[in-house]
C-alpha positions as CSV (number, residue, x, y, z in Angstrom):
1,M,178.2,124.3,104.6
2,R,178.1,127.0,107.3
3,K,174.3,127.1,107.0
4,F,174.2,123.3,107.5
5,L,176.4,123.5,110.6
6,T,174.3,126.4,112.0
7,I,171.2,124.3,111.6
8,A,172.9,121.2,113.1
9,C,174.2,123.1,116.1
10,A,170.8,124.6,116.7
11,L,169.3,121.2,116.6
12,I,172.0,119.7,118.9
13,C,171.2,122.5,121.4
14,L,167.5,121.7,121.1
15,F,168.2,118.0,121.5
16,T,170.4,118.6,124.6
17,S,168.0,121.1,126.2
18,T,165.1,118.7,125.9
19,Q,167.2,115.9,127.5
20,A,167.7,118.2,130.5
21,Q,164.0,119.0,130.8
22,K,163.0,115.7,132.2
23,K,159.7,117.0,133.4
24,N,158.5,117.7,129.9
25,I,156.1,115.1,128.5
26,D,157.6,115.3,125.0
27,K,161.2,115.4,123.9
28,V,163.4,115.1,120.9
29,I,164.7,111.5,120.6
30,A,166.5,111.8,117.2
31,V,167.8,114.4,114.7
32,L,168.4,113.6,111.1
33,G,169.6,116.5,109.0
34,S,167.1,119.3,109.5
35,N,164.4,116.9,110.8
36,I,163.7,116.2,114.4
37,I,161.8,113.2,115.7
38,L,159.8,113.6,118.9
39,L,158.9,111.0,121.5
40,S,155.2,111.8,120.7
41,D,155.9,110.8,117.1
42,L,157.1,107.4,118.2
43,N,154.4,106.9,120.8
44,Q,151.7,107.8,118.2
45,Q,152.9,105.0,115.8
46,Y,153.3,102.6,118.8
47,A,149.6,103.3,119.6
48,Q,148.7,102.4,116.0
49,Y,150.7,99.2,116.4
50,L,148.8,98.3,119.6
51,N,145.4,99.1,118.0
52,S,146.2,96.7,115.2
53,G,145.8,93.9,117.7
54,N,149.5,93.4,118.5
55,P,150.7,92.6,122.0
56,D,152.4,95.2,124.2
57,N,156.1,95.1,123.3
58,P,158.2,98.2,124.1
59,A,161.1,96.6,122.2
60,I,159.3,97.2,119.0
61,K,159.8,100.9,119.4
62,C,163.4,100.4,118.2
63,Y,162.0,99.0,114.9
64,I,159.5,101.8,114.7
65,L,162.1,104.5,115.2
66,Q,164.3,102.8,112.5
67,Q,161.3,103.1,110.1
68,I,160.8,106.8,111.0
69,L,164.5,107.5,110.4
70,T,164.3,105.7,107.0
71,Q,161.2,107.8,106.1
72,K,162.9,111.0,107.1
73,L,165.9,110.3,105.0
74,L,163.8,109.6,102.0
75,K,161.6,112.6,102.6
76,Q,164.7,114.8,102.8
77,Q,165.9,113.6,99.4
78,A,162.3,114.0,98.0
79,E,162.4,117.7,99.0
80,I,165.6,118.1,97.0
81,D,164.1,116.3,94.0
82,S,160.8,118.2,94.3
83,I,158.8,115.1,94.7
84,E,155.2,115.7,95.9
85,V,151.9,113.8,96.2
86,D,148.4,115.0,95.5
87,E,146.4,116.0,98.5
88,S,143.5,113.8,97.3
89,M,145.8,110.8,97.6
90,V,146.6,111.8,101.2
91,D,142.9,112.2,102.0
92,E,142.2,108.8,100.6
93,E,145.0,107.1,102.5
94,V,143.9,108.8,105.8
95,D,140.4,107.6,105.3
96,K,141.6,104.1,104.5
97,R,143.8,104.0,107.6
98,M,140.9,105.3,109.8
99,R,138.5,102.7,108.5
100,Y,141.0,100.0,109.4
101,Q,141.7,101.4,112.8
102,I,137.9,101.7,113.5
103,Q,137.4,98.1,112.4
104,K,140.2,96.8,114.6
105,A,139.0,98.7,117.6
106,G,135.4,97.4,117.2
107,G,133.8,100.7,116.3
108,Q,134.5,104.5,116.3
109,E,133.5,105.0,119.9
110,R,135.9,102.3,121.2
111,L,138.7,103.8,119.1
112,E,138.0,107.3,120.5
113,Q,138.1,105.8,124.0
114,F,141.4,104.1,123.3
115,L,143.0,107.3,121.7
116,N,141.4,109.6,124.2
117,R,140.4,112.0,121.4
118,S,137.9,112.2,118.6
119,V,138.4,110.5,115.2
120,L,138.4,113.9,113.5
121,Q,141.1,115.2,115.8
122,Y,143.2,112.0,115.3
123,K,142.8,112.3,111.5
124,D,144.3,115.8,111.7
125,E,147.2,114.5,113.8
126,I,148.2,111.6,111.6
127,R,147.7,113.4,108.2
128,P,151.1,115.0,108.1
129,D,152.8,111.7,108.9
130,I,150.8,109.8,106.2
131,K,151.6,112.5,103.7
132,E,155.3,112.1,104.5
133,Q,155.0,108.3,104.2
134,L,153.5,108.7,100.7
135,I,156.2,111.1,99.6
136,S,158.9,108.7,101.0
137,N,157.3,105.8,99.2
138,K,157.3,107.8,96.0
139,M,161.0,108.6,96.5
140,Q,161.9,105.0,97.1
141,Q,160.0,104.0,93.9
142,K,162.1,106.6,92.0
143,I,165.3,105.1,93.4
144,T,164.4,101.6,92.2
145,Q,162.3,102.4,89.1
146,D,165.0,101.4,86.7
147,V,166.0,98.2,88.4
148,I,165.7,95.2,86.1
149,V,167.4,91.8,86.1
150,T,168.8,90.1,83.0
151,P,168.5,86.4,82.3
152,L,172.2,86.2,83.1
153,E,171.7,87.8,86.5
154,V,168.8,85.4,87.2
155,K,171.1,82.5,86.4
156,R,173.9,83.9,88.6
157,Y,171.3,84.3,91.4
158,F,170.2,80.7,91.0
159,D,173.7,79.4,90.8
160,G,174.3,81.1,94.2
161,Y,172.2,78.4,95.8
162,K,173.9,75.3,97.1
163,K,172.2,72.2,95.6
164,D,171.0,71.0,99.0
165,S,169.5,74.4,99.8
166,L,167.3,74.7,96.7
167,P,163.7,75.2,97.8
168,D,161.2,72.4,97.6
169,I,158.3,73.5,95.3
170,P,155.0,71.7,96.1
171,T,152.5,70.7,93.5
172,E,151.1,73.8,91.8
173,F,148.0,74.3,89.7
174,E,146.8,76.9,87.2
175,V,143.1,76.9,87.4
176,G,140.4,78.9,85.7
177,E,136.7,79.1,86.7
178,I,133.4,80.3,85.4
179,V,131.0,81.0,88.3
180,L,127.3,81.1,87.7
181,H,125.0,82.1,90.6
182,P,121.3,81.2,90.3
183,K,119.2,84.3,89.2
184,L,115.9,84.6,91.0
185,T,112.8,86.0,89.3
186,K,110.8,88.8,90.9
187,A,108.2,86.3,92.0
188,E,110.8,84.1,93.7
189,K,112.2,87.1,95.6
190,Q,108.7,88.3,96.7
191,K,108.6,85.9,99.7
192,T,111.8,87.5,101.0
193,Y,110.6,91.0,100.3
194,D,107.3,90.3,102.2
195,K,109.2,88.9,105.2
196,I,111.5,92.0,105.6
197,D,108.6,94.4,104.8
198,A,106.6,92.8,107.6
199,L,109.5,93.5,110.0
200,R,109.6,97.1,108.8
201,L,105.9,97.5,109.6
202,R,106.5,96.0,113.1
203,V,109.1,98.7,113.7
204,K,106.7,101.4,112.5
205,S,104.1,100.1,114.9
206,G,106.5,100.5,117.9
207,E,108.5,97.4,118.2
208,D,112.2,97.7,118.9
209,F,114.4,97.7,115.8
210,A,117.4,96.3,117.7
211,F,115.4,93.4,119.1
212,L,114.1,92.4,115.7
213,A,117.6,92.7,114.2
214,K,118.9,90.3,116.9
215,T,116.1,87.9,116.2
216,Y,115.8,87.9,112.4
217,S,118.7,89.6,110.7
218,E,120.9,87.2,108.6
219,D,123.9,89.5,108.9
220,T,125.8,87.4,111.5
221,G,128.3,90.1,112.1
222,S,125.9,92.8,113.3
223,A,122.9,90.9,114.4
224,P,124.2,90.2,118.0
225,D,124.6,94.0,118.4
226,G,121.1,94.7,117.3
227,G,122.1,95.3,113.7
228,D,124.5,98.1,114.8
229,L,127.2,98.7,112.2
230,G,129.0,101.4,114.1
231,F,130.2,104.5,112.3
232,F,131.1,104.3,108.6
233,D,131.8,106.7,105.7
234,R,130.6,106.8,102.1
235,K,133.3,104.4,100.8
236,Q,132.7,101.5,103.2
237,M,129.3,100.2,102.1
238,V,127.8,99.3,98.7
239,K,126.3,102.3,96.9
240,E,122.6,101.5,97.6
241,F,123.3,101.1,101.3
242,T,125.3,104.4,101.4
243,A,122.6,106.3,99.6
244,W,120.0,105.6,102.2
245,A,122.3,105.9,105.2
246,F,123.4,109.4,104.2
247,K,119.9,110.5,103.1
248,L,118.0,109.7,106.4
249,K,118.0,111.8,109.6
250,P,118.8,110.2,113.0
251,G,115.9,108.0,114.0
252,E,114.5,107.6,110.5
253,M,114.1,104.3,108.9
254,S,114.5,103.4,105.2
255,P,112.0,101.5,103.0
256,V,113.0,98.0,101.9
257,F,115.8,98.1,99.4
258,E,118.0,95.6,97.7
259,T,121.8,95.2,97.4
260,E,124.0,92.4,96.1
261,H,123.8,91.0,99.7
262,G,120.0,90.8,99.9
263,Y,117.1,92.9,101.1
264,H,117.7,95.5,103.9
265,I,116.0,98.0,106.1
266,L,118.2,100.4,108.0
267,Q,117.8,103.0,110.7
268,V,120.2,105.9,111.2
269,I,121.3,106.3,114.8
270,E,123.7,109.2,114.6
271,R,125.5,111.4,112.1
272,R,128.9,113.0,112.7
273,G,130.1,115.0,109.7
274,E,130.9,112.5,106.9
275,Q,130.2,109.5,109.1
276,V,127.0,107.8,109.9
277,Q,126.1,105.2,112.6
278,A,123.3,102.9,111.5
279,R,121.7,99.6,112.3
280,H,120.1,97.3,109.7
281,I,118.3,94.1,109.2
282,L,119.3,91.8,106.3
283,I,117.2,89.0,104.8
284,R,118.8,87.0,102.0
285,P,116.6,85.6,99.2
286,Q,116.8,81.8,99.2
287,T,117.8,79.8,96.2
288,T,114.9,77.9,94.7
289,P,115.1,74.5,93.0
290,Q,113.8,76.3,89.8
291,S,116.6,78.9,89.9
292,L,119.2,76.2,90.4
293,E,117.9,74.3,87.4
294,R,118.0,77.4,85.3
295,A,121.6,78.0,86.4
296,K,122.5,74.4,85.6
297,L,121.0,74.6,82.1
298,H,122.9,77.9,81.5
299,A,126.1,76.3,82.7
300,D,125.6,73.2,80.5
301,T,125.1,75.5,77.4
302,I,128.4,77.3,78.2
303,Y,130.2,74.1,78.8
304,K,129.1,72.7,75.5
305,S,130.2,75.8,73.6
306,I,133.7,75.5,75.2
307,V,134.3,71.8,74.6
308,E,133.0,72.1,71.0
309,K,135.5,74.9,70.4
310,K,132.8,77.4,69.7
311,L,133.9,79.7,72.5
312,P,137.4,80.0,74.2
313,F,137.3,79.5,78.0
314,S,138.7,83.0,78.6
315,T,136.0,84.6,76.4
316,A,133.3,82.6,78.2
317,A,134.6,83.7,81.6
318,S,134.6,87.4,80.6
319,M,131.1,87.1,79.1
320,Y,129.3,85.0,81.8
321,S,131.3,84.5,85.0
322,D,129.9,86.1,88.2
323,N,133.4,86.1,89.8
324,K,134.4,89.7,89.5
325,D,137.9,89.0,90.6
326,S,138.7,86.6,87.8
327,Q,136.1,87.6,85.2
328,Y,138.5,89.8,83.2
329,N,141.6,87.7,83.9
330,G,140.4,84.9,81.5
331,G,138.8,83.3,84.5
332,M,142.2,82.4,86.0
333,L,142.4,82.3,89.8
334,L,145.3,84.3,91.3
335,Y,147.4,83.7,94.4
336,A,149.8,85.8,96.4
337,D,151.5,85.6,99.8
338,Q,153.6,88.1,101.7
339,Q,156.7,87.1,99.8
340,T,155.5,86.9,96.2
341,A,153.5,88.9,93.7
342,R,150.2,87.7,92.4
343,T,150.6,84.6,90.2
344,T,148.3,82.1,88.5
345,F,150.4,79.2,90.0
346,I,148.6,78.1,93.2
347,P,150.1,75.6,95.7
348,A,147.8,72.6,96.1
349,D,147.2,73.4,99.8
350,K,146.1,76.9,99.0
351,L,143.4,75.9,96.6
352,D,139.8,75.6,97.7
353,P,139.6,72.0,98.8
354,K,136.4,71.5,96.7
355,V,138.2,72.9,93.7
356,F,141.2,70.7,94.4
357,L,139.0,67.5,94.5
358,V,137.8,68.3,91.0
359,V,141.0,69.4,89.3
360,D,143.3,66.8,90.9
361,T,141.7,64.1,88.7
362,M,141.6,66.2,85.5
363,K,144.0,66.1,82.7
364,V,145.9,69.3,81.8
365,G,143.8,71.3,79.3
366,G,140.6,69.7,80.6
367,I,137.3,71.4,81.2
368,S,135.0,70.1,84.0
369,K,131.3,69.7,83.6
370,P,129.4,72.2,85.8
371,V,129.7,71.4,89.5
372,L,127.5,72.8,92.2
373,F,129.5,74.6,95.0
374,T,128.5,76.3,98.2
375,E,130.6,79.4,98.6
376,P,132.0,80.7,102.0
377,D,129.1,83.2,102.2
378,G,126.6,80.4,101.9
379,K,125.6,81.2,98.3
380,E,125.2,78.3,95.9
381,A,126.8,78.5,92.4
382,Y,127.7,76.3,89.5
383,K,131.3,76.3,88.5
384,I,133.0,75.2,85.3
385,L,136.7,74.6,86.0
386,Y,139.6,74.6,83.6
387,L,143.0,73.0,84.4
388,K,145.6,75.0,82.5
389,S,148.6,73.3,84.0
390,K,149.7,71.1,86.9
391,I,153.3,71.0,88.1
392,P,154.3,68.1,90.3
393,P,156.4,68.7,93.5
394,H,160.1,69.2,92.7
395,K,163.3,70.9,93.7
396,G,163.4,74.5,92.4
397,N,165.0,74.8,89.0
398,L,165.2,77.4,86.3
399,E,163.3,75.5,83.7
400,Q,160.1,75.2,85.7
401,D,160.5,78.1,88.2
402,Y,162.2,80.8,86.2
403,A,159.6,83.4,87.2
404,K,160.0,82.7,90.9
405,F,163.8,83.0,90.8
406,K,163.6,86.1,88.6
407,E,161.3,87.7,91.2
408,Q,163.7,86.8,94.0
409,A,166.7,88.0,92.0
410,Q,164.9,91.3,91.2
411,Q,164.1,91.8,94.9
412,E,167.6,91.1,96.0
413,K,169.0,93.6,93.4
414,T,166.4,96.2,94.5
415,N,167.3,95.7,98.2
416,R,171.0,96.0,97.4
417,I,170.5,99.3,95.5
418,L,168.4,100.7,98.3
419,S,170.9,99.5,100.9
420,D,173.8,101.3,99.0
421,W,171.6,104.4,98.6
422,F,170.9,104.6,102.3
423,E,174.5,103.9,103.3
424,K,175.7,106.8,101.2
425,R,173.0,109.2,102.5
426,R,173.7,108.2,106.1
427,E,177.4,109.0,105.7
428,D,176.5,112.4,104.3
429,T,173.8,113.3,106.8
430,Y,174.0,114.5,110.4
431,I,172.3,111.9,112.6
432,R,171.9,112.1,116.4
433,I,169.9,109.5,118.4
434,D,169.0,109.8,122.1
435,D,171.0,107.6,124.4
436,E,167.8,105.7,125.4
437,Y,167.6,104.3,121.9
438,S,171.1,104.4,120.5
439,S,171.8,100.9,121.9
440,C,168.9,99.4,119.8
441,P,170.3,96.7,117.6
442,E,168.1,97.9,114.7
443,L,169.8,101.4,115.0
444,K,173.4,100.3,115.0
445,I,173.8,101.3,111.3
446,W,172.4,104.7,112.1
447,T,174.7,105.4,115.1
448,K,178.1,104.1,113.8
449,N,178.9,107.4,112.1
450,M,177.6,109.2,115.1
451,T,180.1,107.3,117.3
452,A,182.9,108.0,114.9
453,K,182.2,111.8,115.0
454,K,182.3,112.1,118.8
């Protein structure tokens, strides 16, 4: 106890002294147990908030500080419980965050201008905080890992609704699909290969790569910038593209190579450690009438096998579908929003309109004949659709919507357990918040004990 008071007093002194030193750029804005939170910590996270495309809003700093305090309290308990995370997990998360920040900023150079520091320097700065976040998340998972809800608890949760406040559930579908893209022969691809190889030869003869990319590349995202993709690491591109990008020296150009997106040539602009800046030209092979006919015949054969009960739909999806997201899920499409976990029940207005037009007239359990679709990326494909279920619009009820109410009941119970845990830890932990932030509505629960102890 004396040791704790000594630490607390020392931190109070540090807190008070930094308040007095108004000329200092940085200062302590909060103390939680043996942890201090600096103004620079808050400003760093606010900069990330701005770089994510959010508007300038100083009031959001109150919310950010609340998140930091929550994280510190979890981290403090994690240290007591000896909870740690692998360094490889931290590295992976740092790289993931940096890829997102670079993308939002419009390239590495723009991000560095915004941050007024190099990406490598910034990665070193944010790494300790990201590690702390991962540890805190792991601690929170430990607190709630045994939370389950019984059928009785689900019923009690449902009964807590007033009849006129039960949610309106729109029409929902459970839909499976088998996607079959036309497969081109080598001869059919040759025309595309010859076109991009001719561009490669024009670059070799002295023409400007960037000009040709603007004129001919079918990558609409990079073509206006002369094919420039900005800086990227080994995890951001498909493996064939990465292999050439990290093999070539600045100024060198690759031969023609193929990826799932089409045929490419690329030219490396600059290399910075484990990041490369490159430009490329993409030409996509065009579907031919012959390849479409082959895909149609293949789809017809699969459809016949399913309707004649020779092959279950789910087995056919795993064997033949080109949709990697649903291939090993029995072909079933999944949906998730910010409030719910992934589910096979998809609201009608969230279905692809073209899929909706087909399944809306089908009977439950029905299988559609192969239908030709044009996907968002412009690729053509035949789809075989399966309508597993269709639930008409209705007021929420336990019979039809048990899974939804169970998830809500589980989340409510989890939140309650977390809230109780935080309340107890806040009562037992020394907390001090700078007067500039102590009036924040979000921080009232953190400062009530502080007020009582004055």
